[in-house]
C-alpha positions as CSV (number, residue, x, y, z in Angstrom):
1,M,-7.9,-2.7,-11.8
2,I,-7.5,-5.8,-9.7
3,F,-6.4,-5.2,-6.0
4,F,-4.3,-7.6,-3.9
5,C,-3.1,-7.3,-0.3
6,I,0.0,-9.3,0.8
7,P,-0.4,-11.4,4.0
8,Q,1.6,-9.1,6.1
9,V,-0.6,-6.1,5.3
10,K,-3.8,-8.0,5.9
11,D,-2.6,-9.0,9.4
12,Q,-1.7,-5.3,9.9
13,I,-5.1,-4.1,8.8
14,Y,-6.7,-6.7,11.1
15,K,-4.5,-5.7,14.0
16,L,-5.1,-1.9,13.5
17,S,-8.8,-2.0,12.9
18,K,-9.4,-3.8,16.3
19,K,-8.0,-0.6,18.0
20,S,-10.5,2.2,18.5
21,S,-8.0,4.9,17.4
22,Y,-7.7,3.3,14.0
23,K,-11.3,2.2,13.6
24,N,-11.7,4.3,10.4
25,L,-8.9,2.3,8.5
26,N,-11.2,-0.1,6.6
27,T,-13.4,2.8,5.5
28,E,-10.4,4.8,4.2
29,L,-8.9,1.9,2.3
30,F,-12.3,1.1,0.8
31,D,-12.5,4.9,-0.3
32,F,-8.9,4.7,-1.7
33,F,-9.6,1.6,-3.8
34,D,-13.0,2.8,-4.8
35,G,-11.5,6.0,-6.0
36,I,-9.1,4.3,-8.2
37,N,-11.7,2.1,-9.7
38,N,-13.6,5.3,-10.4
39,G,-10.8,6.9,-12.4
40,N,-8.8,8.7,-9.7
41,N,-5.1,8.6,-10.5
42,S,-3.4,5.4,-8.9
43,Y,0.0,7.0,-9.5
44,H,-0.7,10.1,-7.2
45,G,1.8,9.8,-4.4
46,K,5.5,9.6,-4.1
47,R,7.1,7.1,-6.4
48,L,9.9,5.2,-4.7
49,N,11.4,3.3,-7.7
50,C,11.8,5.8,-10.5
51,S,13.9,3.5,-12.7
52,S,11.2,0.6,-12.8
53,P,8.5,0.3,-15.3
54,N,6.2,-0.8,-12.5
55,P,5.7,1.9,-9.9
56,F,6.2,1.4,-6.2
57,I,4.3,4.4,-4.6
58,K,3.7,5.6,-1.1
59,K,0.6,7.5,-0.3
60,R,-1.0,9.3,2.6
61,I,-4.7,8.4,3.0
62,E,-7.1,10.3,5.3
63,G,-4.9,13.4,5.2
64,R,-2.6,14.5,7.8
65,G,-2.1,12.2,10.7
66,G,-4.0,9.4,8.9
67,F,-2.4,6.3,7.3
68,R,0.3,5.7,4.8
69,I,0.2,2.9,2.3
70,Y,2.6,1.4,-0.1
71,Y,1.6,-0.1,-3.2
72,Y,3.1,-1.6,-6.5
73,I,1.3,-1.4,-9.7
74,I,1.9,-4.0,-12.2
75,E,0.5,-2.6,-15.4
76,I,0.7,-5.7,-17.6
77,N,-1.9,-7.4,-15.4
78,D,-3.6,-4.1,-14.3
79,S,-3.0,-5.2,-10.8
80,L,-2.2,-3.0,-7.6
81,F,-0.5,-4.8,-4.7
82,L,-0.9,-3.2,-1.2
83,T,2.7,-4.0,0.2
84,A,2.8,-2.0,3.4
85,L,0.7,0.1,5.6
86,H,1.2,2.0,8.9
87,P,-0.7,4.7,10.8
88,K,1.0,8.2,11.0
89,V,0.0,8.8,14.6
90,G,-1.2,7.0,17.8
91,K,0.6,4.3,19.8
92,L,1.5,2.4,16.5
93,G,2.2,5.4,14.4
94,K,5.4,6.4,12.7
95,S,6.3,8.9,10.2
96,N,7.7,6.7,7.4
97,L,8.9,3.2,6.9
98,S,12.6,2.6,7.5
99,K,14.9,1.9,4.6
100,D,15.0,-1.7,5.5
101,E,11.3,-2.0,5.6
102,I,11.0,-0.4,2.2
103,K,13.7,-2.8,0.8
104,S,11.9,-5.6,2.3
105,A,8.6,-4.6,0.7
106,Q,10.3,-4.2,-2.5
107,K,11.8,-7.7,-2.2
108,R,8.4,-9.1,-1.6
109,I,7.1,-7.4,-4.8
110,T,10.0,-8.7,-6.9
111,R,9.0,-12.2,-5.7
112,I,5.4,-11.5,-6.6
113,E,6.4,-10.1,-10.0
114,T,8.6,-13.1,-10.9
115,T,5.7,-15.4,-9.9
116,L,3.3,-13.5,-12.1
117,K,5.7,-13.6,-15.1
118,S,6.0,-17.4,-14.8
119,L,2.2,-17.9,-15.1
């Protein structure tokens, strides 16, 4: 599987990893992606778009109080796009993305998918 990260998430990872309370983020992301490459189920999490052939999934990493990632899998290209990320606790923590934030992430994915289909 090929992994991609949209620019907004790249910026968020950089911002969070500079804070001592989120210093383990890079390790947790590496472990998540490494697990998928080693056969762990990439569909494990809550699917947010049940009617689409390409799953948009939210998943908790590092257990309770860790981080939540949102990703989209395009099976044709065997690609995974990390589309949103947030800590669950701490100064920048929140329990979930808002409905508007989820819609925004899904719109970004629609643009990516359209671009990939045109290649």
